[in-house]
C-alpha positions, 0 to 999 in steps of 0.5 A: 494505525493498528485497527480492531481487525488486527489479531494478536495471539490470545486477543479476544475476537471483535464483533464490530468489524468486517468479516475476515479470517482472524489470522494475519500472515506471519510476514505481516505480523513480523512487520507489525511488531517492528512497527510497534518496537519502533514506536510507529502507531500509523501503518498500513491498515489491515483492511487495506492490507487484505485488499493489497494482498488480493490485488497483488495475487493478480499481478505478474512481473514486478510490483513496487511500494513507494515508502517502506516504513516498517515493511507492513505494506510490502509484507501484505504485497508479498503475502498475496503475490505469486512467487514468480512476481517480484516485490520491491520497496523503496525507503529514503530513511536509512535506519528503516531501510536497513532494518527492514532489509534485515527483517526480510532477508529471507523473504523474497522482498527487495528493499532498497535504500533510495528515493521513490524516483529511483524505482523507475530503473526497476520498472515498469511495474504491474502495480505501484502502491503509495499513500495519498500523502506521498502521491500529493508530493511526488510529481504525478506524471512520473508516478504514471510513468512507473506503470505499464499498460494494464498495470495498476496504481493503488493509493491509500489513506483517503477519507471516504466521501460520497459526493462529487467532486470529492470533498476533504476538510471542507475543500475539494480533494483535487488529488482524488479528483484528478486520479479518478477523472484521469482518462488514461485510467479506469479508476474506483474509490473503494471504502475499506473501512468506515474511515478510510478508502483506497483508489485503484487506477488501472492504466488503459 
C-alpha cells in the first residue's frame, strides 16, 4: 500500500514517519504511477523498498524477484544494485509482465513472463526477493535452492511480533518460525514500519 513516506511532487512533508530523504528514485516513481494507473493499492512499501535498495547495493552476480506486479520491487532493487549486477524479475500474469517489460525496456531490468520456478534456470542468485504470501505457497526447498552460498532471501509483508514463537492472527506463524530457525541460514526479522516487518535470511 502506498504509505505516508511516499512523496509525490508538491506533497506536504509528513512529520510522523521515519527519517528518510523525501525524494524517491525516478524508476520507483514510474512503477508507482503504473500501479496507480492499473488500480493497485498494494505494492512494495517505501520502507521495504529502501531496505531492498540497500541490500541490493551489497550484491554481485544476479538478483531476482518472484512476482513482478507493477515493478515497484524490481525498481527498488535496480536503484540500489551496482550496474554490473543483473536484476531479473518473473511475473506469471501476461498483461502485467508485458506492461512492465515495456516500462523497463531501457532500464537494465530483465522482466520475464514466467512462473517463479522458471527463475531457477537463471540462478543461482545472490539475492531473492518475494513476499510472505508467495513464500507460503512455493515449495520451501525450491526457494532455498535458488540462492547461492552467501546469498540472501528477503521476505516481506510480515506483521511485527515480539514473542517467540511468533504469532499472527492468534496462531503460531510457522512460516516465519521456519525461516528464522533454519540452521542453513543466519536470519533476522527486521521491523521496517509499525505494521510490517521483513525477514532477511543469509545462506551459510
